Structures are given as C-alpha cells and as structure tokens.
C-alpha positions in Angstrom: -45.5 53.8 13.1 -46.8 57.0 11.6 -48.2 60.1 14.0 -51.3 59.9 12.9 -51.7 55.2 13.5 -50.1 55.9 16.7 -52.6 59.1 18.1 -55.8 56.6 17.1 -54.4 53.8 19.3 -53.6 55.9 22.0 -56.9 57.0 21.9 -58.7 53.8 21.9 -56.4 52.8 24.7 -57.2 55.2 26.5 -60.9 54.5 25.9 -61.0 50.8 26.8 -59.5 51.9 29.8 -62.4 54.3 30.4 -64.2 51.6 29.3 -63.3 49.0 32.3 -63.2 52.2 34.6 -67.1 52.4 34.0 -67.8 48.5 34.1 -66.1 48.4 37.6 -67.9 50.9 38.8 -70.9 50.2 37.4 -70.7 46.3 38.9 -69.2 47.7 42.4 -66.5 45.5 41.2 -63.4 46.2 43.3 -61.0 43.7 41.9 -61.3 45.7 38.1 -61.3 48.7 39.4 -58.0 47.9 41.6 -56.9 46.5 37.7 -57.0 49.8 36.5 -55.2 52.2 39.0 -51.0 52.6 39.5 -50.3 51.2 43.1 -49.7 54.7 44.0 -52.9 56.2 42.3 -54.9 59.3 44.4 -58.0 59.5 44.1 -59.6 63.1 44.2 -63.3 63.2 43.5 -64.8 65.6 46.0 -66.9 62.9 48.1 -64.0 60.9 48.5 -59.9 62.1 48.2 -58.0 59.1 49.3 -55.8 56.7 47.7 -56.8 54.3 45.2 -57.4 51.1 47.7 -59.4 52.9 49.6 -61.5 54.4 46.6 -61.7 50.3 45.5 -62.7 49.4 49.0 -65.9 52.0 49.0 -66.7 52.0 45.2 -66.5 47.9 45.2 -68.8 46.9 47.9 -71.3 49.6 48.4 -74.6 48.4 49.7 -76.6 50.0 46.8 -75.5 47.1 44.3 -78.0 48.3 41.7 -75.5 51.4 41.2 -75.2 52.6 37.4 -73.4 55.3 35.9 -72.8 56.5 32.7 -69.4 58.9 31.3 -69.6 60.7 27.9 -65.7 61.3 26.9 -64.1 62.7 24.4 -60.6 61.8 24.0 -57.7 64.3 22.7 -54.6 63.4 21.8 -52.1 66.9 21.4 -49.3 66.0 19.5 -47.9 69.4 19.2 -50.4 70.2 16.2 -52.1 72.0 18.1 -56.0 72.7 17.9 
C-alpha cells in the first residue's frame, strides 16, 4: 500500500477513535469509554489524574446527564516527510 493511502487510513482511524471518545463523553457512557482505552491507560486531564477505569466511572456516571462536549481536532501523521 502506498504511503499516501496508508496515511489517509491512519488519519481516518484516529478520527473515528476521537468521535467514539466524544460520543462516550457526550452520552456519559462508561461502557463506550471503556472500549476506547487500553486496559492499563492512565488519564491525565488536570481535573482528574487516574487510571482509565476510574475515569470511566467518573465520566460515565455523572449526575449531569445533559453534559455535552465538543472537540475540534486536526490529525497530523508525520511519515518522515516533515512539514
């Protein structure tokens, strides 16, 4: 597979992961959040610094069920070509 196509596929995969993460936060869905992180992930966000399991519990069981987040992201894959 050529490098340009692989870069596009990698960017799309990162975008879809980001979308699933935001959906999990928006819907306060602990199960969806759990599916996104590695088992041994550590979350360092300032307001919470803990293992991912604790992060899932906090964000997935919030009292404020109308919580909405939005994220604007720009995916950049450095394949040695530089910018």
